[in-house]
C-alpha positions in Angstrom: 157.0 123.8 124.0 158.3 120.7 122.3 162.1 120.3 121.8 162.1 120.6 118.0 159.9 123.7 118.2 162.5 125.4 120.4 165.1 125.1 117.7 165.6 127.3 114.6 164.3 125.8 111.4 167.9 125.1 110.3 168.8 123.5 113.6 165.6 121.4 113.6 166.2 120.2 110.1 169.8 119.2 111.0 168.7 117.4 114.2 166.0 115.4 112.4 168.6 114.0 110.0 170.1 112.0 112.8 169.3 108.3 113.5 166.9 106.0 111.9 163.1 106.5 111.3 160.7 103.9 112.6 156.9 103.5 112.7 155.0 102.2 115.7 151.4 101.0 116.0 149.2 101.7 119.0 150.4 99.7 122.0 154.0 99.3 120.7 156.7 100.0 123.3 159.4 102.4 122.2 161.4 102.2 125.5 161.3 99.5 128.2 161.8 100.5 131.8 165.0 99.0 133.2 166.8 98.3 130.0 170.4 99.4 129.3 169.7 101.0 125.9 171.3 104.4 125.3 169.3 105.7 122.2 167.4 109.0 122.2 163.9 108.9 120.7 162.7 111.9 118.7 159.0 112.0 118.0 157.8 113.2 114.6 154.1 112.1 114.6 151.7 110.8 117.2 151.5 110.7 121.0 153.2 108.4 123.5 152.7 107.9 127.2 155.5 107.6 129.8 154.8 105.1 132.6 156.8 103.8 135.6 156.2 100.7 137.7 155.5 101.4 141.4 155.5 97.7 142.4 154.5 94.4 140.9 150.9 95.4 140.4 150.8 99.1 140.0 151.9 101.3 137.1 151.8 105.1 137.2 151.3 107.4 134.2 154.2 109.9 134.6 153.8 112.1 131.5 152.8 112.3 127.8 154.9 113.4 124.8 153.8 114.5 121.4 155.4 115.2 118.0 158.5 117.4 118.4 159.3 116.0 121.8 162.2 113.8 122.8 162.1 110.9 125.2 164.9 108.8 126.8 167.2 111.8 127.0 168.7 111.0 130.4 169.7 107.4 129.6 170.8 108.6 126.2 173.5 110.6 128.0 174.7 107.5 129.7 173.1 108.2 133.1 171.7 104.9 134.4 169.1 102.5 133.1 165.8 103.5 131.5 163.6 104.9 134.3 160.3 104.5 132.5 158.4 102.7 129.7 157.3 104.7 126.7 154.3 103.3 124.8 152.6 104.5 121.6 149.0 105.8 122.1 148.3 105.6 118.4 150.3 105.6 115.2 153.8 107.1 115.9 156.7 108.0 113.7 160.0 108.5 115.6 163.7 108.6 115.0 166.0 106.4 117.1 169.4 108.2 117.6 172.3 106.2 119.0 174.2 107.7 121.9 177.5 108.1 120.0 175.7 109.9 117.1 173.8 112.2 119.5 177.0 113.0 121.5 179.0 113.9 118.5 176.2 116.1 117.1 175.7 118.0 120.4 179.5 118.6 120.7 179.5 120.1 117.2 176.3 122.3 117.7 176.6 124.4 120.9 173.2 126.1 120.5 171.3 122.8 120.1 173.3 121.3 123.0 172.2 124.2 125.2 168.6 123.7 124.3 168.9 120.0 125.0 170.2 120.8 128.5 167.4 123.3 129.1 164.8 120.6 128.2 166.4 118.1 130.6 166.6 120.6 133.4 163.0 121.8 132.9 161.8 118.3 133.1 163.7 117.6 136.4 162.3 120.8 137.8 158.8 119.9 136.7 159.2 116.4 138.4 160.2 118.1 141.6 157.3 120.5 141.5 154.7 117.7 140.8 156.0 115.7 143.8 155.5 118.8 146.0 152.0 119.5 144.6 150.8 116.0 145.2 151.1 116.5 148.9 150.3 120.2 149.1 147.2 120.8 146.9 143.8 119.1 146.6 142.8 117.2 143.5 140.9 120.1 141.7 144.0 122.3 142.0 146.3 119.6 140.8 144.0 118.8 137.9 143.7 122.4 136.9 147.5 122.8 136.9 147.9 119.9 134.6 145.2 121.2 132.3 146.9 124.7 132.3 150.2 123.0 131.4 148.7 120.9 128.6 146.7 123.9 127.2 149.8 126.1 127.2 152.1 123.5 125.7 149.8 121.6 123.3 146.6 123.8 123.0 145.3 124.6 119.5 142.8 127.4 118.9 139.5 125.9 117.9 135.8 126.8 118.5 136.7 129.9 120.6 138.6 127.6 122.8 142.0 125.9 123.2 141.8 122.2 122.2 144.2 120.1 124.1 145.8 117.9 121.4 146.4 115.0 123.7 143.6 112.5 124.3 143.6 111.4 128.0 140.9 109.3 129.7 139.8 110.2 133.3 141.8 107.3 134.6 144.9 108.6 132.8 144.3 112.1 134.2 144.0 110.4 137.6 147.3 108.6 137.2 149.0 111.8 136.0 148.1 113.8 139.1 148.2 111.0 141.6 144.5 110.9 142.4 141.5 108.5 142.2 139.3 108.3 139.1 136.2 109.4 141.1 138.0 112.5 142.4 139.1 113.4 138.9 135.5 112.8 137.5 134.1 115.2 140.2 136.8 117.9 139.5 136.2 117.7 135.8 132.4 118.0 136.4 133.0 121.1 138.5 135.1 122.7 135.7 132.4 121.9 133.1 129.7 123.4 135.3 131.7 126.6 135.6 132.1 126.6 131.7 135.9 126.5 132.1 136.2 123.4 130.0 134.1 121.2 127.8 134.9 117.5 127.1 133.8 114.8 124.8 135.2 111.8 122.9 138.4 112.1 125.0 138.8 115.7 123.7 139.3 118.6 126.2 138.5 122.2 125.2 139.6 125.0 127.5 137.0 127.7 127.2 138.2 130.0 130.0 142.0 129.9 130.4 141.9 132.7 133.0 139.3 130.8 135.1 141.5 127.7 134.8 144.5 129.6 136.0 142.5 130.9 139.0 141.3 127.4 139.8 144.9 126.2 139.7 145.9 129.0 142.1 148.3 130.3 139.4 149.0 133.8 138.5 146.9 134.9 135.5 149.1 135.7 132.5 149.0 139.2 131.2 148.5 140.0 127.5 
């Protein structure tokens, strides 16, 4: 669930009053890896991708964020330089919140501060889990786990399916799970043949969420 969606309507309204609204076009960089900036970025519209440079020639897709999410939260708390680059995948509306304004607000709103900490901790735990899964599970399982997470977090009911409201190419899926594009193409084909998902025009529909959980070797959620 996105950060703003975790807050009460009153708290969300108060939080979105912070900072300065800005608009970004596709390809614009909101955060540059390595910079000293301390602002928090709050997304209101659009999708961004989070990438990190592995070496001079390789860049890895680390995550995606959508409306309601926050990015740059660790550096905004004064912990080191920016660890990744954040780029707009389309038209994006975001609020830039300076560190001093964020800090004062969180000190004055204990409930929001606790939610903020929960989001940071959840992302650190997810990062640790993904590193473990890269070495432990084969590509089809890793891909299914990412699709479960995307469907659970961003899925919208549509056509008797869950439409994942984040458009990712096969190469972006590959970067996200640490695999080759051919391996991801093969795993997606298998999921389509089992009628677990359908794809088209960079849209992914989950038709069988239980089957996707089973492919991901995850416990099937109970109603």
